[in-house]
C-alpha positions as CSV (number, residue, x, y, z in Angstrom):
1,M,25.4,-7.8,-30.2
2,G,22.4,-7.0,-28.0
3,F,20.9,-3.8,-26.5
4,D,23.1,-0.8,-25.7
5,I,20.5,1.7,-24.5
6,S,19.2,3.7,-21.6
7,W,15.6,4.5,-20.6
8,I,13.8,6.7,-18.1
9,G,10.5,6.1,-16.4
10,F,8.5,9.2,-15.2
11,N,5.7,9.1,-12.6
12,G,3.8,12.1,-11.3
13,L,4.1,14.1,-14.5
14,D,1.9,14.2,-17.6
15,R,3.1,13.7,-21.1
16,T,3.2,17.4,-21.9
17,E,5.4,18.2,-18.8
18,C,7.7,15.2,-19.6
19,L,8.3,16.5,-23.1
20,H,8.9,20.0,-21.8
21,R,11.5,18.8,-19.3
22,L,13.1,16.7,-22.0
23,R,13.1,19.6,-24.5
24,M,11.5,17.4,-27.1
25,T,8.4,17.2,-29.1
26,A,6.4,14.0,-30.0
27,T,5.6,13.0,-33.5
28,D,2.7,10.8,-34.8
29,E,5.3,8.3,-36.1
30,V,5.3,5.0,-34.2
31,D,8.7,3.6,-33.3
32,E,7.7,-0.1,-33.6
33,A,11.1,-1.5,-33.0
34,Q,12.5,1.3,-30.9
35,E,15.2,2.1,-33.4
36,E,14.9,5.8,-33.4
37,P,17.2,7.9,-31.2
38,F,14.4,8.7,-28.7
39,S,10.8,7.5,-28.3
40,L,8.1,7.8,-25.7
41,A,5.3,5.6,-24.5
42,E,2.5,6.1,-21.9
43,L,1.7,3.0,-19.8
44,P,-1.8,2.3,-18.4
45,N,-0.4,2.6,-14.8
46,K,0.5,6.3,-15.5
47,W,4.2,5.7,-16.0
48,I,5.7,7.4,-19.0
49,I,8.8,5.7,-20.6
50,L,11.5,7.5,-22.6
51,F,13.5,5.0,-24.6
52,A,16.9,6.2,-25.7
53,N,19.2,4.5,-28.2
54,D,22.0,6.2,-26.3
55,F,23.7,4.4,-23.4
56,E,25.1,7.7,-22.1
57,Y,21.8,9.6,-22.1
58,V,20.8,8.8,-18.5
59,S,22.9,10.4,-15.8
60,D,22.4,11.2,-12.2
61,K,22.4,14.9,-13.0
62,R,19.7,14.5,-15.6
63,L,17.6,12.3,-13.4
64,A,17.9,14.8,-10.5
65,A,16.7,17.6,-12.8
66,L,13.9,15.6,-14.3
67,S,12.6,14.4,-11.0
68,A,11.6,17.8,-9.6
69,E,8.1,17.2,-8.0
70,A,8.1,13.7,-9.5
71,T,9.6,10.2,-9.3
72,V,11.9,9.0,-12.1
73,I,13.8,5.8,-12.6
74,G,16.8,5.6,-15.0
75,C,18.3,2.5,-16.5
76,H,21.4,1.7,-18.5
77,I,21.6,-1.6,-20.4
78,H,24.6,-2.8,-22.3
79,E,24.3,-6.5,-23.2
80,G,27.6,-6.5,-25.0
81,V,29.5,-6.1,-21.7
82,M,26.7,-7.3,-19.5
83,F,26.1,-4.1,-17.6
84,S,22.8,-3.1,-16.1
85,D,21.7,-0.6,-13.6
86,A,18.6,1.1,-12.2
87,T,18.5,4.4,-10.2
88,L,15.4,5.9,-8.6
89,F,15.2,9.6,-7.9
90,N,12.3,11.5,-6.2
91,A,12.0,15.2,-5.9
92,G,15.6,15.8,-7.1
93,R,17.2,13.3,-4.7
94,K,18.6,9.9,-5.3
95,V,16.6,7.3,-3.3
96,W,18.4,4.1,-4.4
97,S,20.5,2.5,-7.1
98,I,21.6,-1.0,-8.0
99,S,24.0,-2.0,-10.7
100,H,25.8,-5.1,-12.2
101,F,28.9,-5.2,-14.3
102,A,30.0,-8.7,-15.3
103,G,33.5,-7.4,-16.0
104,D,33.9,-7.0,-12.2
105,G,32.9,-10.6,-11.6
106,P,29.8,-12.8,-12.2
107,L,28.4,-12.0,-8.7
108,N,29.2,-8.2,-8.9
109,L,26.3,-6.2,-7.6
110,E,26.6,-2.6,-6.2
111,N,23.9,-0.6,-4.6
112,S,23.3,2.6,-2.7
113,G,20.4,3.9,-0.6
114,E,17.8,1.8,1.0
115,L,16.5,-0.8,-1.5
116,P,12.8,-1.8,-1.0
117,A,12.1,-5.2,0.4
118,E,10.7,-6.4,-3.0
119,I,14.0,-5.6,-4.7
120,L,15.9,-7.4,-2.0
121,T,13.7,-10.4,-2.7
122,I,14.6,-10.2,-6.4
123,R,18.3,-9.8,-5.6
124,D,18.3,-12.9,-3.3
125,R,16.4,-15.0,-5.8
126,L,18.6,-14.2,-8.7
127,L,21.9,-14.4,-6.8
128,A,20.8,-17.9,-5.6
129,K,20.0,-18.8,-9.2
130,Q,23.4,-17.6,-10.3
131,K,25.2,-19.5,-7.6
132,A,23.2,-22.7,-8.4
133,A,24.2,-22.3,-12.1
134,G,27.8,-21.7,-11.1
135,V,29.8,-18.5,-11.4
136,S,31.4,-19.7,-14.6
137,S,28.0,-20.3,-16.2
138,D,27.3,-18.7,-19.6
139,V,24.1,-17.3,-18.1
140,D,24.2,-14.0,-16.2
141,H,21.3,-14.0,-13.8
142,V,22.7,-11.1,-11.8
143,F,22.4,-8.9,-14.9
144,D,18.6,-9.2,-14.5
145,I,18.5,-7.9,-10.9
146,P,18.5,-4.1,-11.9
147,V,16.3,-5.0,-14.9
148,E,13.7,-6.7,-12.7
149,A,14.0,-3.9,-10.1
150,A,13.1,-1.3,-12.7
151,Q,10.3,-3.5,-14.0
152,L,8.9,-3.9,-10.5
153,V,8.7,-0.1,-10.2
154,T,7.3,0.7,-13.6
155,S,5.8,-2.6,-15.0
156,Y,8.1,-2.0,-18.1
157,R,11.0,-4.1,-19.3
158,Y,13.2,-2.9,-22.1
159,D,13.4,-6.2,-23.9
160,Q,9.7,-7.2,-23.7
161,W,7.1,-6.0,-26.2
162,K,3.9,-7.6,-24.7
163,F,2.8,-7.4,-21.1
164,D,-0.2,-8.5,-19.1
165,W,-1.4,-5.0,-19.4
166,G,-0.9,-4.8,-23.2
167,E,1.7,-3.4,-25.5
168,P,3.4,0.0,-25.2
169,V,3.2,2.2,-28.2
170,F,6.3,4.3,-28.6
171,H,6.2,7.6,-30.6
172,V,9.3,9.1,-32.1
173,L,10.6,12.2,-30.4
174,K,12.4,15.2,-31.9
175,A,14.6,17.7,-30.1
176,K,13.2,21.2,-29.9
């Protein structure tokens, strides 16, 4: 079945301000398997990650509002249909986005804005890997392009629990 989620990374805001903007409160309960509707983790690099078990939670409108005086990145992941995207907003404005939907073809990749050179390197590497595997391959390397782009920005990856910097601890959130 796989993941069917979205997540948002915040940079330039503290935890209190993130929670205020999200209209949520944090609990002391740890969401070890990220099964709760919403949970939040603070990373050592000052990024704060909101994990949502709701594919529809992330939207451009929400990211624009959340990014006032900050940088946010939003991601949708639906492994069932092999859809992934990453969208970066800064100060209420969309900077760039990149998305893949296997339903539109194994090499489908759409982007807007000016992608940083490091993301173009990820794109080129994974497109070459997909072409080498063959477009009819059961492996979808292109799906990982937005995923790795978001990880490059935040150091977080939705399907990884241990990192070079440690393990994120997600706390359950409740709506106000």
